[in-house]
N, C-alpha and C positions, 0 to 999 in steps of 0.2 A: 726432207728427202731430196734426193738428186733427181731432178726432172729432165728427162730427155726431150728431144723435139717432138711436137705433136704430129701425128700422121693420120691422114684420113683414110679409113678402111671401109670398103663397101659393105653395107649392112647385109646380113644373111639371116635367114629364119632360125637357123640352128646355132645356138651359143653353148659350145661345150663346156663341161665342168673341167677345170684345169687345176692341177696341184703343181706348185712351183718348188723345185729344189734349188736352193742358192744361198749365198752369204756374201757379206762385203758390199762395197759400193755398186757393183754389178747386180748382185742379188736384189738390193734395194731398188735399184733402177727397173729391175725386171718387174717388181710389183706395180710400179707406176705404168710401165709399158702395157702390161696385160689388162690393167684397168681401162685402158682406151680402146681395147680390141673387143670384137664380138666374142666375148668369153665370159665365164662366170669363174672367177678365182675361188676355189673352195677350201683351200688350205695352203700352207707353206711348210716346207721341210728344210731344216738346217742340219749340217753334219755333226756327228759326235766327236769326230776327230779334229775339230777346230774350236778354239775358245777365244775369248777376247773381244775387242771393240767390233771387229768384222762381223762376228756372229750377233753380238748384242744389237747393232744397228738394224739388222734384218728382224730380230725378235721384236724390237720396239715398233718397227714399221708394221709388222703383222699384227701385233696388239692394237695398234692405232686404227688399223682397217677392220677390226673385229673378226679376224679370221682365225681358225684353228691353227695351232703351231705344233708340228711334230719334230721329233728328233730322230734321225736314222741312226739305229744302233749298230754295233758291230754284228757280224753275221750270226754270232751265237744267240743274240737276242732278238732275232728278226720276227719271231712268231706274233707277238702282241703289236708290234709296229705294223705288220701286214694287215692285221685286223682293223686297226684304226685307219690305215690308208684306204682299205676297201670300203669302209663306212662312208668315206668322202666321195665315193663313186666317181672318180675321175675319168673323163673320156680321153684325156691326154695329159701327159706329164711333160713339163717344160723344165729343162735344166739350164741354168745360167750361172757360171761361177760356182763350181761345186767341187769338193774334195774327196768325195767317196765314190767308189764304184757301185753302179746299181746292180745287184744280182739279178738273175733270171726271174725270181719270184716277184720282184718289183717291176721289171720290164713287162711282164705279162699281165699286169693289173689293167692298164687302160686300153680300151679297144681300139683307139687310134693310134697307139704307140707312144713312144717317148722320143722327144726331140731335144737336141742340145745345141746351144749357141757356143761354139768353141772359140776361144780367143786367139786363134792363129789360123794359118792357111793349111788345110789338109789336102793331101796326106803328108806333106813335107815337114809339118810341125805337129806331131802328135805328142801327147804326154802332158807334163806339168810345167808351169811357169813359161810357156812358150812365147808370151809376149816379151818377157825379159830376155829370153834366149835370142829372139829376133833382133833385139837391139845390140846385145853382146856380139852376135855374129855379123853385125854391120849391114843387115839387110836394109834396102832402100824402100821396101814396102812390106806391110803385113795386112791382117784383115781378120774378118770373122767368117766362120763356116757354120752354116746351119745344116745339120744332118740328123738322120734318124739313129737312134742308139741300138746297138746289138750287144751281145755278150762279151765281146772284146772291148779294148780301150781305143776309142776315137777311130774305129774301122767302119762304122755304119754308113749306109748309102747317103750321099750328099744331095741336099735339096738346092742349095745356092751358096755362093760366096760373095763378100763385099770386100774390095780392097782399098787400101788408102796409103799414101806415102808416109814413110818415116823421115822427117826432116832433120837436118843437122842440129837444130835447136830442140828437138823433141827429147823427152826423157820418159821414165816409166810412168809418171803421173799424167803427162799430156797424151801419151799413146793409149792409156787406159781410158781417158776421156773420149778419144776417138773410137775405141772399141765399144764403149757404151753407146754412143750415137749411132755407129754403124749397126750394131746389134739390134738396136730398137727399130731402125729403118728396115732392116733385112727381114725381121720377124713380121713386121707390119705388112711389107710387100707380099709375103708368101702365106699369110695367115689364112686367107679363104681357101687357097688350094689345099693347105694341109688339112683343114677341117672338112673339105670336100673329098679328101683322099685322092686328089689329082696331082699332088706336088711331085717334082722328079724324085727319082731314086737312082742316082748315078753312082756306079761302083767306084771305089777309090783305086788308084794305080799303085799297086804295091811295089812296083819298081823304083818309085821315087819316095817311098814312105820312110819316115825317120822318126824315132822316139827320143824325147828329151826327159831326163830325170828332173826331179824337184831340186831347186837350188837350196843350199844350205848357207848359214852365215859364213862358213870357211871359204865358200866360193868368191867371197869378196876380197880375199887377200890379193894385193897388187904384186905382180911380178914385173918389176921395173924394167926387166929386159925385153918385155913386149913392145911393141910399136906404140907410138903416141895415140894413134887412132883406136887401137885395141884397148888401151887403158881408158881413154875418154869414154868409149862405148860401155866399159864395165861400170864406170861412174854413173852415166846417163841411165843405165838399166837399173841400178840398185839405189837410186835416190829414195829419200824417206817417202813412205813408211817402211821401205825395205831397210835391212840392217846397214847397207852401204858398202862401198869399196874402201878398203882401209890398209894402212901400213903402220909402222912403229917408229917412234922416236924415243929412244931410252926405253922406259918402262911405260910410256904413254901410248895409247891407241889413238892414231890420227885417221879420222874417217873423212874422205873427200866427198863434198856435197856438190861442188861445182868446179869444173876443169875444162880446159880447151886446149886444142893442139897449138903449139907455139914453134914457129921457125926460129932458129938461133944462129947467129953468125959466129958465135964463139966455138971453140973446140968442144966436142962432145965429151963429157966426163963420164965417169962410171955410172951405169944406170942407177938412179935413185939418189943421185947427188943433187943438193940444192945449189943452183948456180947464181941465183939472184933473188932478192926479196925487195919488192918495190910496192908502190901503189897499185900497180897492175896485177899484183899476186905474187905467188911463189913459183919461180922457174925451177923445174926438176928435170934432169936428164933421164931420157928413156932409151930404149933399145935403138931407136933410129933418129930421135930428134929431142924434143922437149915438150912438156905441157905446163901450162899456167894454172895453178890452183887459186881460185878466187874465193872459195868458201869451204870451210872444213869444221870439224868439231873435235875436240880433245876429250876423250873419256866421256863423251856423251854431251859436252857443252859446246854450243855453237860459237864459232869465231868467224864472223863474216867480214870484218874489217881487216884489210891487209896491214894496217899499221900495228894491229895487235899480234901479228905473227911472231915478231921478234921477241915479244914478251913471253911467249911459251917455248922459247929456245930454238925457234927455226931461223937459221941464219945461213949465209953462204958457206958452202963447204961441208955441212953436215950431210950424212948419208942416211936415208930412211932404210929400215931393216924389215925383214919378214917375220921376225920374232922379237919379243921384248928383250931389251939389252939392259943389264943392270950397270 
C-alpha cells in the first residue's frame, strides 16, 4: 500500500462508522488514512464503470484489511446495493478518487452526510481529470478541496482547501503524490469537526465555477503549432500511466514521455520539423520556438537513449504528422 504521512488527531469518544468510495492509488491511500483516524472503516465501495489495475489494487487492499467490498452498480441496479450499504450502517461516507455520481438514495444513507476529497480547487476546477487539466492549463498551483456532497457535481459546501505549487519539473505522477499527501493532511485536520458536525459549510462562488470534461486518449494528439510551453504542459500532464502526448512518424505512433522547452538560435522551421538529433535529445520546431524530446516510445516500446532515435527514423528534416502516413 501507499502510505501517506502520519497525522496526530485528537481522540474523541465517538468513532463513526465510515464507508469509503474510491479506487486507484488515492483510494488505496484513503484506506490507510482512515485507519489512522478516530473512525471505524466498515466497508469499501468501488465503481462499476472502471476496471483494471486501479480497481484491483483497492479490492486487494480491502480484502487484506478484512473489510466488506461492494461495487456501486449503475442506477438501474441500485436496489440491492442500497440494502447492502444500509446493513453496514455508515455514519459518514468518504469519497476519494471516484468515477461515479452518488445518487440521492446513497447520499441520504449516512446521518453525518457524504464528504469528498476533490483533486482540484473548487469551484474553478469542477469535473473530471482536473489535476491533469491544471497542468495542461499551465497553472502554477493546484490543491485539494474537502467538501460535502450534494446532488449536483462538485457543487457542495466547502469545508476547507489545501493548496500547493505545480513546479516546472512536476508531472502527473508527482502532482498526484502531492494530492495524496495534501488530502491525507486535510482530512486529518478537519476530521473531528466533521464528526462533531461543526465543520464549515461555505457556499461555492458560481461566478468563477468551471467544469472540465474527462480526457480521452485523442486529447494527447500534439498540435505542433502550439507554443513550446503548451506542448510541454501536455506531455507533463499525460505521462504514464496516462496514454501520453503523441504524434506520428510515417505509420508509427510516437509518444513523448519527457520533453522540455528549448530556445534555438536557428531559423524556426515548420512546426513539427525535427531540427537536430543529438545526445541532448530531438529538437523539434513548435509554434513559437522548439522543444527537446529526451524520452519517447514507438508503438508502446520505450526509447530513452537519444542515440537510438536515429535508428527508428528520426533525423533532421523530417516532419511529425497528426495522422499516420503511409
